[in-house]
N, C-alpha and C positions, 0 to 999 in steps of 0.2 A: 433884914437890916440895917443896915452899922445904925450904927446909932450916930458919928458925925461921918460926913466922904471929908475928911483930911486926914493928915496924920497918922494914915494908917500903919502899920509895923508885924502884924501881919492874917495872914490870910490862910485862909483854909482848903486844901483842892483834895475833890477825888479821882483815884487813881486806881489805874489797874491793882487785882495783887501786888501783882513781881515785880512792880516798881520799885529802884530800889533809891536812898535818900542821897547819893549820889546821880544815878540817873534827873532825878526829879530836880536839884537841882540846876544839873547841867540846860534840861531840857527852858525849864528857867528864863537863864543867864544868856541865852544865847538864842528862841525868842523871840519874847518878854525884853530884854532889856532888865527884865531885875536885874538889880544886888543881894544877894542871897546868904547871910548873914549863919539861918541853921531853920536843919526841917526834923521834924521830930513822928514820927509814924506811928499804924494803928490799924492794927489792921481788926472789918468788921465784918462779920460773918454774914450774908440773906433772909434776909427775913423770912421766917417758913410758917402758910398754913398747912389744919389738915378738912382739909373736901369729905365725908364717904370716908373714900378705900380713896383716894387720890392727895397728893404730897408736894407740893405746888413751895419751889421754894425761888425770891429774888437769889440772884449773882453772887459773891460772896466783892469786898470791893476792899481798897484799901484809902483812908484819910490822912492826908498830911496837911502838916501845921508846919504853913514856913512863914520865920520871918526873917523882915530887912532887913534889910540896913541902912539904906532911904527912905522915909517914909509915904506912903504911897499917896495924895491925889487922886479921889477920882469925883465922875461930872451926880448932883442930883439928880440929874433924867436918868440915868439909869435904872434911877427905881421906878416907876411911876405910884407910889402906893397914894396920893397928896390928890393925881386925877381920880383915881380907884372911890380912894374916903367919900370927895363932894361930887361926884354917882352917884352916891350910894344913900350920902345927904339930900339929892334931887327927889332921884321914889322916893324914899322918907315922909318927903314933905309934902305928894302925891296924897292924898288922903284916898281908905277904904272906898272909899260908898261910889265915888264918878268912878273909881277903876273896879267896884261891881257891877251898876250903872251898869255900863261902856259889853260887860259882857251879860247879859241879863236881854240886853237888847243885841248880841248879834245871837242869841242862844237857835239853836234849832225847831227848836220845840215851841219854837212862839212866831212860827209862820203854819197856824191854820187851817188855811185857805187852800196850803197845796200838798199838806201829810192825808194822804190816801184812811184807809181806816180800817181797823185791824180783818173788821169785822165784813171787809167786800168779800161776798163773794163770787170764788172763783168758779163754782159752772154753773148751772144753775138750780139743781138741784143738792139744797151741802148742808149741814149737819156741823160746827161748830162747838168742841170743848172750848176756844178759845171765847167763842161771847154768850152773851147770857141767855138766852133764846133761839130761836130755830128757824133759820131762812126755807122755809121749802114754794115754791112754785105756784 
């Protein structure tokens, strides 16, 4: 998130590796109406992870730093960071004990009457290793 939403002179753009500086400049000027002063590019190799015998690689990309002739101003509403932080504070204010009590009331083991006993015999003659006693008719 930018520190200031006004007077932005440099932006970073992620592009395909085959894009040249001239192409990036032309696209920004024709499609978005920016007046581009200069473009710096970096070719970045995608991250690679090895899991057992399998190699997983993210694709390579080009990062372009574009300097604008005229400063750019954007709306702070594009970054809802303030809203997210307020929600985190509101949730944090709730006490953990109330959350635990709510979960304890709705736990499925609390309904003793509805739960069947694990020692209920399915047949008239039944010996269970799970039960502590033997059920014989």
